[in-house]
C-alpha positions as CSV (number, residue, x, y, z in Angstrom):
1,M,123.2,71.1,28.8
2,S,124.4,73.3,32.0
3,N,126.2,76.7,32.2
4,K,129.2,75.2,32.9
5,W,129.6,73.5,29.3
6,K,127.7,76.2,27.6
7,N,130.5,78.4,29.0
8,G,133.0,76.3,28.1
9,L,132.3,75.6,24.7
10,M,132.0,79.1,23.9
11,L,135.5,80.0,25.4
12,L,136.9,77.0,23.0
13,A,134.8,79.0,20.1
14,V,136.6,82.5,21.1
15,V,140.4,80.8,21.5
16,L,140.3,78.6,18.5
17,L,138.6,81.7,16.2
18,C,142.3,83.4,17.3
19,V,144.2,80.6,17.2
20,L,143.3,78.9,13.8
21,P,143.8,82.0,11.9
22,L,147.6,82.1,13.1
23,L,148.1,78.7,12.5
24,L,146.6,78.2,9.0
25,V,147.1,81.7,6.9
26,E,150.4,81.6,5.3
27,G,152.1,84.9,4.7
28,E,152.1,88.8,6.1
29,F,148.7,89.8,7.1
30,G,148.2,93.4,5.4
31,G,145.8,95.9,5.7
32,A,142.8,96.3,3.2
33,D,144.6,100.2,1.9
34,D,147.4,98.6,1.2
35,A,145.6,95.7,-0.8
36,A,143.8,98.5,-2.5
37,E,146.4,100.3,-3.2
38,G,147.8,97.4,-5.2
39,V,145.0,96.9,-6.8
40,I,144.9,100.6,-8.2
41,T,148.6,100.5,-9.3
42,E,148.2,97.1,-11.2
43,L,145.2,98.6,-13.2
44,N,146.5,102.1,-13.8
45,P,149.7,102.1,-13.5
46,D,149.6,106.2,-13.9
47,Y,147.6,106.8,-11.1
48,K,148.3,109.9,-9.0
49,P,146.3,109.5,-5.4
50,W,144.5,113.2,-5.3
51,F,145.2,113.7,-1.6
52,K,149.0,113.0,0.2
53,P,148.3,112.3,4.2
54,L,149.3,114.4,6.5
55,A,151.8,113.2,8.1
56,E,153.5,109.4,7.2
57,L,153.2,107.5,10.4
58,P,155.5,104.9,11.4
59,G,153.7,101.1,11.4
60,E,153.5,100.6,14.9
61,T,152.0,104.1,15.7
62,E,149.8,103.6,12.9
63,S,148.7,100.2,14.3
64,M,148.5,101.5,17.5
65,L,145.8,104.3,16.6
66,F,143.4,101.5,15.1
67,A,143.7,99.4,18.4
68,L,142.8,102.3,20.8
69,Q,140.0,103.0,18.2
70,A,138.7,99.8,18.1
71,A,139.1,99.2,22.1
72,I,137.0,102.5,22.2
73,G,134.2,101.5,19.9
74,A,134.0,98.4,21.6
75,G,133.8,100.2,25.0
76,V,131.1,103.0,23.6
77,I,129.2,99.7,22.6
78,G,129.8,97.6,25.7
79,Y,128.4,100.4,28.0
80,T,125.3,101.1,25.6
81,L,124.4,97.3,25.9
82,G,125.0,97.3,30.0
83,L,123.1,100.7,29.9
84,L,120.2,99.1,28.0
85,K,120.1,95.8,29.7
86,G,120.1,97.8,33.7
87,K,117.1,99.9,32.7
88,Q,115.5,96.8,30.8
89,G,116.2,94.8,34.4
90,G,115.1,97.9,36.4
91,T,111.9,98.4,34.3
92,K,111.1,94.4,35.1
93,Q,111.6,94.9,38.8
94,N,109.2,97.6,39.0
95,S,106.4,96.4,37.2
96,S,106.5,93.3,39.6
97,K,106.1,95.6,42.8
């Protein structure tokens, strides 16, 4: 199988992974924190949290900070993998001389 076909299939898989959940999952997407809070309240209605948040952020700001954290993490991982791959390629070139 040629590289064009492999790349095309991988691109199609990525697009499907992004689009299918949006089409097939009904309702609103919620975070794990909200789900956990709902379960705790259901199990023990008298539960009082130990700590209060330092600041109440609007949903958009919270989402932006989460996306920024994910982007920084992806950048660090990508940089590290690129650095390791570059070092690995450099050692192969040096050993073949």
